N, C-alpha and C positions, 0 to 999 in steps of 0.2 A: 820098460818105462811106460808110465801111464800116458794116455792120449788125451788131449784136451777136447772138451765137447764141441760140437759144431757151433760155429758162431751164427749169429742171427741172419737168416736169408734176407736178401734185399726185398723180397715181397713183403716180409713182416716189417722191415724198416720203413717201407713205403707207407704203411698204415700209420706209423708214428709221424712221419713227415707230413702227412695229410692234415694232421692236427696243428702243425706249426709252420710249415714251409710254404703253404699256398700252392697254387697250380704251377706245373712246370712248363717251361717254354717248349713249343712243339719241336724246335730245332735242337734241343739239348739231348745229346746221346745218352746221358745218365737216365733221363726220363724215358727214353726209348726202351732201355733194358728193364726199367721198373714196370712198364706196361706189360712187357713180355713175361717177366717173372710173376707178376700178379696174376696174369691169365693162366699160367701153368702151376699155380700154387697147389691146387688139389692133387694134380698128378705127381708133382715133384716132391711135395713135402708131407702129404697126408699120411704116408706110411711111417713117419718117424714118431717115436714116443714123444708125447706132449704133456706139459703140465700147465695148469691155468696160471696166467700172469695178469698184471694190472692192465695190459693193453690187448688181452685176448689170449690165444693159445700159442705157446712158444715151444719150438723143438729143442729144448735144452734137457737132454736126458739126465735124470738124477737130481735136479734141483729146480726151484723156481727162479725165474730171471731176476727177481729182486733179492735172491739169497745173498748172504755175505754181509758186509758192513752196511749199516743203514745210511751212512753219509755218502755223498756223491764224489768224494775225492779219493786220491791215493792214501795209503796208510801214513800215519804221522811219522813213523820211523822210516827213514830213507825216502821221504816224500819226494815226488817228482815235480811238485809245484815250484815254479820259478822263484817265488817269493819265500821259500821255506827257510828255516834256520840254517846255520852253518853246518850242522850235522848232515853229512852226505854231500856237501858241496865241494866242487873242484875249482880251486882258484886258478885263474889263468896266469897269475903272476909267477915269476921264476923262483920266488922265495920271499922271506919276510923283509928283505932289504929294500924293496922298491917295486914300482909298477912296471912289470915287463910282461910281454905277451908270451905265448907258448913257444914261439920261435926265437925268442931272445931279443927282439927289437924293443927299443924304448917306447913306452906307452905314455906319451905326453899329450896334454890337452884333452884327455878323456879319462874314463874310469875303467879299471880292469874288470872284465866280465867274469862272473862266477856262474859256472854250469852246475846244475843239480843232478847228481847221479841217482839212478834208480836201480834196485837190485834185479839181476837177471831172473831171480826166482819169482818175479811178477808173472813170468811167462807160464802159461798152462802146461803142465807136465814136468816143469823144471823146479817146482816149489821145494822139493826136498833134496835137490842135488847140491853137492859141495862146489861144483864148478860146471861151467857150460859144457855140453856135449858136442861142441863145434869141432870141425875138422881142419880149419885153417891154422897157419903158423902164428897168428896174432891172438892175444887175449882181447875179447870184445867187451865193450861197455855200452850202456844206454843211459841217456841223460836228456835233460831239457835245458834250454837256454832262454834267458829273459827276453831276448829280442824276438823269439818265436815260441812262446810258451805253450801253444796248443799243438805242437809237433814234438816228436821224439827223435833224437839223434842217436844213431847206432854208429860206432866207430871203433877202430883199434885203440886199445888203451894207450899204446905208445905211438905218438904221431910224428916222431922224428923221421927224417928221410924226405924223400920227394913227395910232391903233391899227389893226392889220391883221387881216383874216379868217384863219381857221385851217382847214387841211385835215389830217386824220389818215388815213394811208394804210396798208393791209395788202396784202401781196404775194401773187402767185400761189404756189400750193403751201403757203401759210401759212409761207413761208420767212422767216427772220430775217436779212435782207440789205438794208441801207439804200440800195444803189445799183443793184439789178437793174431798178428802174423809174425810175432817175435821169434818163433823158431827159425824161420827163413832169414829174417833180417840180422839176427845175431850171427848166424852162419856166414852171411855175406860180409859182415864186419870182420870176422875172423880171417877172411881171405884178402883183406886190405882195401876194402871199400868203405866209404862213408855213406850212410843211408839216412834219409829223412822219411819218417813214417807219420801219416796223418793222425793226429790225436796225441793227447798226453799218455804217459804210461800208467796203467792201472793194474792193481793186483788181480789175479785170475779169479778170485772169489766174487768179483763184481759182475753185474750184468754187462755183457759185451757192448751194449748200447748206452753205457753210463755217460759217455761223452757226447751223446747225440749223434746226428748224422748231417751230412752236407745237404744244403738245399738243392733240390733237383735241377735248378737253373745254373748251378755253379760250373758245370762242365770241367774244363781243365784249369780254370782260373786259380783254384787253391794251390795246385802243383806249381804253376808258373810263379805265383807269389812266393812259394817256398824256395824256388830257384833264385829269385831276386834277392831274398834275404841272405841265403848262404853265400852267394857270390859277393854280396856287399861285406859280409863277415870276412870273406877271404882277403879283402883289401883293407880291413880295419886293424891297425896295429894292436889295439887293446883286446882283440878277440882271440880266444883259444884256437880258433880255426884259421887264423891269419896265415895265408899262403899254404894252406893244407889241402886245398881243393884244386884239382886239375879241371879248369873251366872248359877244356876241349873235350872232356869225356864225361858226358852226362846222360844217364838213362832215366826214363820214366817207365813205371810198371805198376800193375795192380791186378786185383782179382775181382771177378764178377763186375759189380757196379764200378769198382775201382779201375777195372780195365777200360771201361768207357771213358772215365776221367783221363786215363793215361793216353788213350787214342786222341782225345781232344787236345791234350797238352803236347802231343808229339809234333804238332806243327810249329812249336816255338823254335826259332832258328838256332838256339843254343843246344838243343837236344841232339844227341848222337845216335841213340837207338831207343826203341820202345818194345816192351813185352806186354802182351795182352793175354791174360790168363782167364779161362772159363768165361769168356765175354765176347761180345760183338754187338754192333748196332742193330736196332730193331728195323730201321729203315735206312736206305742208302742215303749218304750225305755227300754230294759231289764237292761242296765247298770244303768240308773237312778233309776229304781225300786229297783234294788238290794241294792242300797245305803240307802234306806229308813229304818228307825229304830225306829220310834215313831208313836203314834196314829195320824191319819189324818182324817179331816172332809172335805167333799165336800158339798157345798151348791149351788144348781143350780136352775135356773128359769123355770124348766119344759121344755116340748117339744119345745116351741117357743124360748128357749134360744139357741143361736148359738153354745154354748159349750155342749149342752145336750148329744149328741151322744159320744163326746170325753170323757166326764166325766164318762159315763157309761162304756166305753171301758177301761178307767183307772181302774175303780172299779173291773172289771172282771179280769184284768191282774195282779193287785197287790195282792200278797198272803202272804207277810211276816209280815205285821203289822196290828193292829186294824184299821178298816175303818168304817166310817159313811158316807152315801150318802143320803142327803135330797134334794128332789125336791119340789119346791113350784111354781105353774104355774103363774109366774109374769113376765117372760121374762128376757132377758140378763141384762138389767139395774136394774132389781129387785127393791129394796126399798132404794137404796143408796142415793137417792135425798131427802129423808124424814128427819124430825127432828131425830137426833141420829141414822140415817140410818134405821129407821123403823124395820120391822121384821128381815131382814137380819142382821142388826146391833145387834139386841137382841140375836139371836142365836149364832152369832160369840162371843159376850161377854159371854154368858153362857158357851160356849165351853172353852173359856180362863179361866173362873173362875173354871171350873171343872178340867181342865188339869194342870193349873199352881198354883191354890190356894187350890186344894183339896176340893172344895165346893161340898158336897154331894147333896145338894138341886139342884144346877145347873146340876149335873150329872144325875138327874132324868129326865131332859129334853131329854136325849139321851139314857140312859142306861135302860136295862130291856125290857121285852115284852110289858109292859104298860107305856113305856116312853111317856112324854108329846107330842112329835112330832109324836108318833106312832099311835095315836087314835084320834077320833073326840073330840072336834071340830077342831082339827088341820087341816090345809090345806096342810100339808107336806106329801109326799110319801117317805117312809124310806126303805133303805136297809142297812144291817150291816154285817161285817165280823170280826171274832175273838174278839168280844166285850162282849159276854155273857159268 
């Protein structure tokens, strides 16, 4: 199976933001990582093949970043735009006979929501597949909703049964692109989670930065707002997500700059756990650390990962909650490009199963002196606090 090209490093995204976002707040953790990644750009990125692009030199092997369709939106067929035609739309109603939500409750005094499905073949490496290569028991789908059109929802196709745990995801580079980590998020949905990814879904032939990026002062606010929206949908009878979310089981997670967004959002009292991938604060933030209240996992790419030192410093500074820090020497981009996001996708999923589903088998990957990641043949180096 082909592997998708590396998405835009945050140091490059920072140069874009400088033209439109203004200066970042000193206290913002996303800005901290931006400073660090910009400082290490020559060391971390200069060795990659580069092609000239409209904003400078981009490490996108094999194509210019403006390759693909000239327009800035998803393709017309199967469009992810919330205002698209009925083609590709999923009606929340139970049938032609009346307005009913996905759970069967009468939808009175409001309009039935229509979600717009996007093809999984938008995901890089999956373009020519007949079906997703996911490993879970559920058929996954991705879609947009008119109430939150700039985010992508990943979910099991069949939402019958009990309410499902929620993952809110922020991307590397703080990019607003709902499919650049689609390999992992589609896999998560196949295992019975609902996931919200920052950005609309875009076909893989677009520049990964097509949707823009978060302002450096945003911190965890976009993720918290996404939680607000989906929990409101959970209580709205006309929503296809009506009573489909378990509000007691919410995770925030992200990669690189998205990891700092997740750490900032982890202080929200509704959050159950957080996963910080290839990320860490550039400077210690006592106020942010004091707000943390749930178990947190850091998964880092070893000493060559640009966030290695920062993650270790976070681990040393955080004292109030259970912490797991795993290092696997694969670098900052880790295995996110692989099918189902490879080893980093696997350990993220196992952490979610343990923390949100109470899966004791998944817990053995991390818990106890003989945890799976703690001993050979594992390639992970593990540190833990308040976990045993």
